[in-house]
LOTI-160915 format. One record per atom (N, C-alpha, C): residue in three letters; y, z negated, x; atom name; residue number from 1. Coordinates in steps of 0.1 Angstrom, whole numbers. Atoms other than C-alpha are relative to their C-alpha. Example, Ala and Ser with C-alpha at 12.3 -4.5 7.8 and 13.67 -1.06 7.14 Angstrom:
BEGIN
<atom code="ALA" north="-12" up="0" east="9" site="N" pos="1"/>
<atom code="ALA" north="-45" up="-78" east="123" site="CA" pos="1"/>
<atom code="ALA" north="12" up="0" east="9" site="C" pos="1"/>
<atom code="SER" north="-11" up="0" east="-9" site="N" pos="2"/>
<atom code="SER" north="-11" up="-71" east="137" site="CA" pos="2"/>
<atom code="SER" north="11" up="-8" east="-8" site="C" pos="2"/>
This chain:
BEGIN
<atom code="UNK" north="-5" up="-12" east="6" site="N" pos="1"/>
<atom code="UNK" north="224" up="-173" east="28" site="CA" pos="1"/>
<atom code="UNK" north="9" up="-3" east="-12" site="C" pos="1"/>
<atom code="UNK" north="-10" up="3" east="10" site="N" pos="2"/>
<atom code="UNK" north="255" up="-174" east="7" site="CA" pos="2"/>
<atom code="UNK" north="3" up="13" east="-7" site="C" pos="2"/>
<atom code="UNK" north="-2" up="-12" east="8" site="N" pos="3"/>
<atom code="UNK" north="254" up="-147" east="-20" site="CA" pos="3"/>
<atom code="UNK" north="8" up="-4" east="-12" site="C" pos="3"/>
<atom code="UNK" north="-8" up="3" east="11" site="N" pos="4"/>
<atom code="UNK" north="281" up="-147" east="-46" site="CA" pos="4"/>
<atom code="UNK" north="-3" up="10" east="-12" site="C" pos="4"/>
<atom code="UNK" north="3" up="-10" east="11" site="N" pos="5"/>
<atom code="UNK" north="269" up="-116" east="-66" site="CA" pos="5"/>
<atom code="UNK" north="-12" up="8" east="3" site="C" pos="5"/>
<atom code="UNK" north="12" up="-9" east="-1" site="N" pos="6"/>
<atom code="UNK" north="237" up="-97" east="-72" site="CA" pos="6"/>
<atom code="UNK" north="1" up="9" east="-12" site="C" pos="6"/>
<atom code="UNK" north="-1" up="-10" east="11" site="N" pos="7"/>
<atom code="UNK" north="239" up="-65" east="-92" site="CA" pos="7"/>
<atom code="UNK" north="-12" up="9" east="1" site="C" pos="7"/>
<atom code="UNK" north="12" up="-9" east="1" site="N" pos="8"/>
<atom code="UNK" north="208" up="-46" east="-103" site="CA" pos="8"/>
<atom code="UNK" north="3" up="9" east="-12" site="C" pos="8"/>
<atom code="UNK" north="-2" up="-10" east="10" site="N" pos="9"/>
<atom code="UNK" north="212" up="-14" east="-122" site="CA" pos="9"/>
<atom code="UNK" north="-12" up="10" east="0" site="C" pos="9"/>
<atom code="UNK" north="11" up="-9" east="1" site="N" pos="10"/>
<atom code="UNK" north="183" up="7" east="-135" site="CA" pos="10"/>
<atom code="UNK" north="4" up="10" east="-11" site="C" pos="10"/>
<atom code="UNK" north="-3" up="-11" east="9" site="N" pos="11"/>
<atom code="UNK" north="191" up="41" east="-151" site="CA" pos="11"/>
<atom code="UNK" north="-12" up="9" east="-1" site="C" pos="11"/>
<atom code="UNK" north="11" up="-9" east="3" site="N" pos="12"/>
<atom code="UNK" north="164" up="62" east="-167" site="CA" pos="12"/>
<atom code="UNK" north="6" up="12" east="-7" site="C" pos="12"/>
<atom code="UNK" north="-5" up="-12" east="7" site="N" pos="13"/>
<atom code="UNK" north="172" up="98" east="-175" site="CA" pos="13"/>
<atom code="UNK" north="-11" up="11" east="1" site="C" pos="13"/>
<atom code="UNK" north="10" up="-11" east="0" site="N" pos="14"/>
<atom code="UNK" north="152" up="129" east="-182" site="CA" pos="14"/>
<atom code="UNK" north="6" up="13" east="6" site="C" pos="14"/>
<atom code="UNK" north="-4" up="-13" east="-5" site="N" pos="15"/>
<atom code="UNK" north="155" up="161" east="-162" site="CA" pos="15"/>
<atom code="UNK" north="-9" up="11" east="-6" site="C" pos="15"/>
<atom code="UNK" north="10" up="-10" east="6" site="N" pos="16"/>
<atom code="UNK" north="124" up="179" east="-174" site="CA" pos="16"/>
<atom code="UNK" north="-8" up="-7" east="-10" site="C" pos="16"/>
<atom code="UNK" north="8" up="7" east="10" site="N" pos="17"/>
<atom code="UNK" north="104" up="171" east="-205" site="CA" pos="17"/>
<atom code="UNK" north="-13" up="-5" east="7" site="C" pos="17"/>
<atom code="UNK" north="12" up="6" east="-6" site="N" pos="18"/>
<atom code="UNK" north="76" up="148" east="-195" site="CA" pos="18"/>
<atom code="UNK" north="2" up="-7" east="13" site="C" pos="18"/>
<atom code="UNK" north="-2" up="6" east="-13" site="N" pos="19"/>
<atom code="UNK" north="92" up="137" east="-163" site="CA" pos="19"/>
<atom code="UNK" north="13" up="-10" east="-1" site="C" pos="19"/>
<atom code="UNK" north="-11" up="10" east="1" site="N" pos="20"/>
<atom code="UNK" north="114" up="105" east="-161" site="CA" pos="20"/>
<atom code="UNK" north="6" up="-2" east="14" site="C" pos="20"/>
<atom code="UNK" north="-6" up="3" east="-12" site="N" pos="21"/>
<atom code="UNK" north="139" up="101" east="-133" site="CA" pos="21"/>
<atom code="UNK" north="6" up="-14" east="-1" site="C" pos="21"/>
<atom code="UNK" north="-4" up="14" east="0" site="N" pos="22"/>
<atom code="UNK" north="147" up="65" east="-124" site="CA" pos="22"/>
<atom code="UNK" north="10" up="-2" east="12" site="C" pos="22"/>
<atom code="UNK" north="-9" up="4" east="-11" site="N" pos="23"/>
<atom code="UNK" north="178" up="55" east="-104" site="CA" pos="23"/>
<atom code="UNK" north="0" up="-15" east="0" site="C" pos="23"/>
<atom code="UNK" north="0" up="14" east="-2" site="N" pos="24"/>
<atom code="UNK" north="176" up="20" east="-90" site="CA" pos="24"/>
<atom code="UNK" north="10" up="-4" east="10" site="C" pos="24"/>
<atom code="UNK" north="-11" up="4" east="-10" site="N" pos="25"/>
<atom code="UNK" north="207" up="4" east="-74" site="CA" pos="25"/>
<atom code="UNK" north="0" up="-16" east="0" site="C" pos="25"/>
<atom code="UNK" north="-1" up="15" east="-2" site="N" pos="26"/>
<atom code="UNK" north="206" up="-32" east="-60" site="CA" pos="26"/>
<atom code="UNK" north="11" up="-2" east="10" site="C" pos="26"/>
<atom code="UNK" north="-11" up="2" east="-9" site="N" pos="27"/>
<atom code="UNK" north="238" up="-44" east="-45" site="CA" pos="27"/>
<atom code="UNK" north="3" up="-15" east="1" site="C" pos="27"/>
<atom code="UNK" north="-3" up="14" east="-2" site="N" pos="28"/>
<atom code="UNK" north="243" up="-79" east="-30" site="CA" pos="28"/>
<atom code="UNK" north="12" up="-1" east="10" site="C" pos="28"/>
<atom code="UNK" north="-10" up="1" east="-11" site="N" pos="29"/>
<atom code="UNK" north="269" up="-93" east="-6" site="CA" pos="29"/>
<atom code="UNK" north="-5" up="5" east="13" site="C" pos="29"/>
<atom code="UNK" north="5" up="-3" east="-14" site="N" pos="30"/>
<atom code="UNK" north="246" up="-85" east="23" site="CA" pos="30"/>
<atom code="UNK" north="-7" up="13" east="0" site="C" pos="30"/>
<atom code="UNK" north="8" up="-12" east="0" site="N" pos="31"/>
<atom code="UNK" north="226" up="-54" east="12" site="CA" pos="31"/>
<atom code="UNK" north="3" up="9" east="-11" site="C" pos="31"/>
<atom code="UNK" north="-2" up="-10" east="11" site="N" pos="32"/>
<atom code="UNK" north="229" up="-22" east="-8" site="CA" pos="32"/>
<atom code="UNK" north="-12" up="9" east="1" site="C" pos="32"/>
<atom code="UNK" north="12" up="-8" east="1" site="N" pos="33"/>
<atom code="UNK" north="198" up="-3" east="-19" site="CA" pos="33"/>
<atom code="UNK" north="2" up="10" east="-11" site="C" pos="33"/>
<atom code="UNK" north="0" up="-9" east="11" site="N" pos="34"/>
<atom code="UNK" north="199" up="29" east="-39" site="CA" pos="34"/>
<atom code="UNK" north="-12" up="9" east="2" site="C" pos="34"/>
<atom code="UNK" north="13" up="-8" east="0" site="N" pos="35"/>
<atom code="UNK" north="166" up="47" east="-47" site="CA" pos="35"/>
<atom code="UNK" north="-2" up="8" east="-12" site="C" pos="35"/>
<atom code="UNK" north="3" up="-8" east="12" site="N" pos="36"/>
<atom code="UNK" north="157" up="75" east="-70" site="CA" pos="36"/>
<atom code="UNK" north="-15" up="4" east="1" site="C" pos="36"/>
<atom code="UNK" north="14" up="-4" east="0" site="N" pos="37"/>
<atom code="UNK" north="121" up="81" east="-81" site="CA" pos="37"/>
<atom code="UNK" north="-2" up="9" east="-13" site="C" pos="37"/>
<atom code="UNK" north="4" up="-8" east="11" site="N" pos="38"/>
<atom code="UNK" north="104" up="105" east="-105" site="CA" pos="38"/>
<atom code="UNK" north="-14" up="-4" east="-5" site="C" pos="38"/>
<atom code="UNK" north="13" up="4" east="5" site="N" pos="39"/>
<atom code="UNK" north="75" up="96" east="-128" site="CA" pos="39"/>
<atom code="UNK" north="-3" up="8" east="-12" site="C" pos="39"/>
<atom code="UNK" north="4" up="-7" east="12" site="N" pos="40"/>
<atom code="UNK" north="55" up="115" east="-154" site="CA" pos="40"/>
<atom code="UNK" north="-1" up="-10" east="-11" site="C" pos="40"/>
<atom code="UNK" north="2" up="9" east="12" site="N" pos="41"/>
<atom code="UNK" north="53" up="101" east="-189" site="CA" pos="41"/>
<atom code="UNK" north="-14" up="-6" east="1" site="C" pos="41"/>
<atom code="UNK" north="13" up="7" east="0" site="N" pos="42"/>
<atom code="UNK" north="25" up="75" east="-190" site="CA" pos="42"/>
<atom code="UNK" north="-4" up="-4" east="14" site="C" pos="42"/>
<atom code="UNK" north="3" up="4" east="-14" site="N" pos="43"/>
<atom code="UNK" north="26" up="69" east="-152" site="CA" pos="43"/>
<atom code="UNK" north="-2" up="-15" east="1" site="C" pos="43"/>
<atom code="UNK" north="3" up="14" east="-1" site="N" pos="44"/>
<atom code="UNK" north="10" up="35" east="-146" site="CA" pos="44"/>
<atom code="UNK" north="9" up="-7" east="11" site="C" pos="44"/>
<atom code="UNK" north="-9" up="6" east="-11" site="N" pos="45"/>
<atom code="UNK" north="32" up="29" east="-114" site="CA" pos="45"/>
<atom code="UNK" north="13" up="-3" east="-7" site="C" pos="45"/>
<atom code="UNK" north="-13" up="2" east="7" site="N" pos="46"/>
<atom code="UNK" north="63" up="33" east="-136" site="CA" pos="46"/>
<atom code="UNK" north="-1" up="-13" east="-9" site="C" pos="46"/>
<atom code="UNK" north="2" up="12" east="9" site="N" pos="47"/>
<atom code="UNK" north="49" up="8" east="-162" site="CA" pos="47"/>
<atom code="UNK" north="0" up="-13" east="8" site="C" pos="47"/>
<atom code="UNK" north="1" up="12" east="-9" site="N" pos="48"/>
<atom code="UNK" north="41" up="-17" east="-134" site="CA" pos="48"/>
<atom code="UNK" north="13" up="-4" east="5" site="C" pos="48"/>
<atom code="UNK" north="-14" up="2" east="-5" site="N" pos="49"/>
<atom code="UNK" north="76" up="-13" east="-119" site="CA" pos="49"/>
<atom code="UNK" north="8" up="-7" east="-11" site="C" pos="49"/>
<atom code="UNK" north="-8" up="6" east="11" site="N" pos="50"/>
<atom code="UNK" north="92" up="-21" east="-153" site="CA" pos="50"/>
<atom code="UNK" north="-5" up="-15" east="-2" site="C" pos="50"/>
<atom code="UNK" north="5" up="13" east="2" site="N" pos="51"/>
<atom code="UNK" north="69" up="-51" east="-157" site="CA" pos="51"/>
<atom code="UNK" north="4" up="-10" east="11" site="C" pos="51"/>
<atom code="UNK" north="-4" up="8" east="-12" site="N" pos="52"/>
<atom code="UNK" north="77" up="-64" east="-122" site="CA" pos="52"/>
<atom code="UNK" north="15" up="-4" east="-1" site="C" pos="52"/>
<atom code="UNK" north="-15" up="2" east="1" site="N" pos="53"/>
<atom code="UNK" north="115" up="-60" east="-127" site="CA" pos="53"/>
<atom code="UNK" north="3" up="-10" east="-11" site="C" pos="53"/>
<atom code="UNK" north="-2" up="9" east="12" site="N" pos="54"/>
<atom code="UNK" north="113" up="-78" east="-161" site="CA" pos="54"/>
<atom code="UNK" north="-4" up="-14" east="4" site="C" pos="54"/>
<atom code="UNK" north="5" up="13" east="-5" site="N" pos="55"/>
<atom code="UNK" north="93" up="-106" east="-145" site="CA" pos="55"/>
<atom code="UNK" north="11" up="-7" east="9" site="C" pos="55"/>
<atom code="UNK" north="-10" up="5" east="-9" site="N" pos="56"/>
<atom code="UNK" north="119" up="-110" east="-117" site="CA" pos="56"/>
<atom code="UNK" north="12" up="-4" east="-7" site="C" pos="56"/>
<atom code="UNK" north="-12" up="4" east="7" site="N" pos="57"/>
<atom code="UNK" north="148" up="-110" east="-141" site="CA" pos="57"/>
<atom code="UNK" north="-2" up="-13" east="-8" site="C" pos="57"/>
<atom code="UNK" north="2" up="12" east="7" site="N" pos="58"/>
<atom code="UNK" north="132" up="-137" east="-162" site="CA" pos="58"/>
<atom code="UNK" north="0" up="-12" east="9" site="C" pos="58"/>
<atom code="UNK" north="1" up="11" east="-10" site="N" pos="59"/>
<atom code="UNK" north="125" up="-158" east="-131" site="CA" pos="59"/>
<atom code="UNK" north="14" up="-4" east="4" site="C" pos="59"/>
<atom code="UNK" north="-14" up="3" east="-4" site="N" pos="60"/>
<atom code="UNK" north="162" up="-156" east="-121" site="CA" pos="60"/>
<atom code="UNK" north="7" up="-6" east="-12" site="C" pos="60"/>
<atom code="UNK" north="-7" up="5" east="11" site="N" pos="61"/>
<atom code="UNK" north="174" up="-162" east="-156" site="CA" pos="61"/>
<atom code="UNK" north="-3" up="-15" east="-4" site="C" pos="61"/>
<atom code="UNK" north="4" up="13" east="4" site="N" pos="62"/>
<atom code="UNK" north="154" up="-193" east="-161" site="CA" pos="62"/>
<atom code="UNK" north="-3" up="-10" east="12" site="C" pos="62"/>
<atom code="UNK" north="2" up="8" east="-12" site="N" pos="63"/>
<atom code="UNK" north="154" up="-207" east="-125" site="CA" pos="63"/>
<atom code="UNK" north="8" up="-13" east="-2" site="C" pos="63"/>
<atom code="UNK" north="-6" up="13" east="0" site="N" pos="64"/>
<atom code="UNK" north="162" up="-243" east="-122" site="CA" pos="64"/>
<atom code="UNK" north="11" up="-1" east="11" site="C" pos="64"/>
<atom code="UNK" north="-12" up="1" east="-9" site="N" pos="65"/>
<atom code="UNK" north="196" up="-250" east="-106" site="CA" pos="65"/>
<atom code="UNK" north="-2" up="-13" east="8" site="C" pos="65"/>
<atom code="UNK" north="2" up="11" east="-9" site="N" pos="66"/>
<atom code="UNK" north="191" up="-272" east="-76" site="CA" pos="66"/>
<atom code="UNK" north="14" up="-4" east="6" site="C" pos="66"/>
<atom code="UNK" north="-13" up="4" east="-5" site="N" pos="67"/>
<atom code="UNK" north="220" up="-293" east="-64" site="CA" pos="67"/>
<atom code="UNK" north="0" up="-10" east="10" site="C" pos="67"/>
């Protein structure tokens, strides 16, 4: 798999007080995924999602370059 670019964008915006709308866009050379979800304030699924995305970003940022 030869991927030259991975772009991940997460936009959080409010539509209704107490409800968060999340736009997730992932774009690579081979795939494009766009998903929108809604979560109430304090939703544990939203908190877990943020933790998982942060963990993945750290793994990519600190990954050892193999050559």
